[in-house]
N, C-alpha and C positions, 0 to 999 in steps of 0.2 A: 899883354896889350901892346899894340903897335900903332904909332901915329900914321895918319894918312894925309896926303895932299888933298886939296879940293878936287872934286871929280871933274872930268871933262864933260862937255855938254853935247848930247846927241839929240838932234831935233826929231822928236817922235810925237805921234798923236794917234788916238784910237782910229781904227778903220771907219770909213763912211757908214753912218747909221748906227754906230756903237756908242755906248755910254761909259762914263766913269762912275762907279758906285762907291760912295764914301760911307763908312761906318761912323755914325754920329756919336761923339763922346759927350755931348751935352755941354761943351765948352765953346768959347769964341773961336777956337782953332778951326772947327769944321766949316764955319761960314767963311773964314779967311782963306782956307784952302780952296773951297768951292768957288769963291770969287776970283782967285788967281787963275784957276783952270778955265773958268767960264770966259775970262778975259782973253784966253788963248784960243777961244772958239770951241772948247770942249763942251759936250753936254754932260751935266753932272746931276746925279740923283742921290739924295741922302737916304740911308737905311739905319734903323735903330736895332742893335743886337737884342734889345728887349722885345722886339715886335714878334708877331706871329710868323713862324717860318714860311707860311703860305704867301706872305707878302712878297717874297722874292719872285715867285711865279707871276704875280700880278705886275711887278716892276718890269720883268722881261717882256711880258705881253704888251704892256702900255708903252714902255720907253725903248725897247729894243735890246739886243744882246749886250752883255757887259764885256768890255775889252780891258778895263782897268778897275781893280778893287783896291781901295785904300782904307785900312782899318785904323781909326784913331782911338787908342785906348786912353781913358781918362787917367790922370795922376792917381796913384794908389794912396791908401791911408797908412801904409807901412805895416798893416796887420800881417801876421805870419801866414794865415790862410783866410782869404776873404771869399765869402760865398758869392758875392756879386762879381768879383773878378773871375771866379771859377765858372759861373754861369755864362759870362760874356765870352770867355775863351772857348767854352763848349759850343756856343752858337757860331763863332767864327770857324771853328773846326768843321762843324756840320755844313756851314755855308761853302767851304772849300769844295766839298763833294758836289754841291748843287751848281757851283760855278765852273767845275772842271771842263765841261764840254764847251761852254761859251768862251772861256779864256783860251783854251788850246786851239779852238777854231779861229779865234781872233788873231792869235799869234801866227797861224798859217796864212792869214789874209794880210799880214803886215807887221803887227806888233800887239803885245798884250803885257800887262804887268799886275803883280800882286805885291802890295806893300802893307806891312804891319808897322804901326808907329806906337811905341811905348814911351812913357816918361818916368823912367826909373832914376838914372843918375847921369845919363849921357855916356856911360862907360859899360853898357850892357849888363848892369847890375853888379859889376865887380867891386864897386866901392861901397856897396851896402844900401843903396837907395831903393825904395819901393819894396813891394811884397814879391815873394818868389813866384806866385802863380803867373804873373805877367811874363815871366821868363819863358813860359810855354809858347809864346808867339815866335820866339827865336827857333825853337825846335820844329814847330809846325812849318815855318817858312823854309827852313833848311830841307825838310822832307819834301815839300812841294817843289823846291828847286831841282831836286833829283828826279821827281816823278814827272815834272812838266819842264823838260829842258828847253823848250822854245819860249817859255813865258819868263819875263824878267821878274825874278822874285827877290825881295829885299826886306830884311827886318831892320828897322831904324829905331834907335833909342835916343831920345832927346832929354837933355838935362831939364828938370822942371823950371829952372830959373830963366831959361831962354824966353825972350819976348815972343809974342804971337808972330810978329813980322819975321823974326829970325827963324822961328820954327817952320814957317811956310817956306822960306828960302831953302832950308835944309831938306825938307820933304821934296821940293821941286828938283833940287840938285840930285838927290838919290833916284828920283823917278827918271831923270834924263841921263843918268850915268851909263856910258856904253860898256863899262867893265862888268861882264856877266859872271866873273869868277867870285866876286865879292857877294856875300849874302847877308852878313851882319855888320852893321855900322853904328857907331855912337857919335853924338855931337854934344859938345859942351862949350863953355867959354874958352877952354883950353885947346879946342880944335876937334878934329875928326879922327876917330880911332876904329880899330877892329881887333878881333882876337885871333892870334896866330899860334897854332900848336907847334 
């Protein structure tokens, strides 16, 4: 694990007529992130991973194409294998297929992003926090970064003890980071880290 400085800030926004879709984790974080993005003039729509998959088609038809997807995964219960975590990960995996066209087209029109946010330990699970299923978001995001080279893909792991305000600041920092070579980042009270082989 290697320490990282705070990221630079690139002023970006969804193309005209596009939305930011947020995966609702059922915690106060989703409202705080939505409020912060709305204050920047972004159009934000919440989506529940537990909803009917057909809801995505309805969202696209009603609100317009998705340029940014942010999945907020709720803090786990430290169970070795959680059926709820597994179902949520599967839904986000399937959603990636449904959003491929709109995200890649948005990237060609200016900018697009895919962010997954877990709350394991702020160290990408290396210190033993959270259940292992949530680690699947790191693998999914790394795969999408290879398959969608024009889309800003980032997997972010936040320490559960971070305040909502600090968590929002970390998410926004990663969303606006111009460094496209980084895909996995962790944030805790000790700072910002990544894994280096």
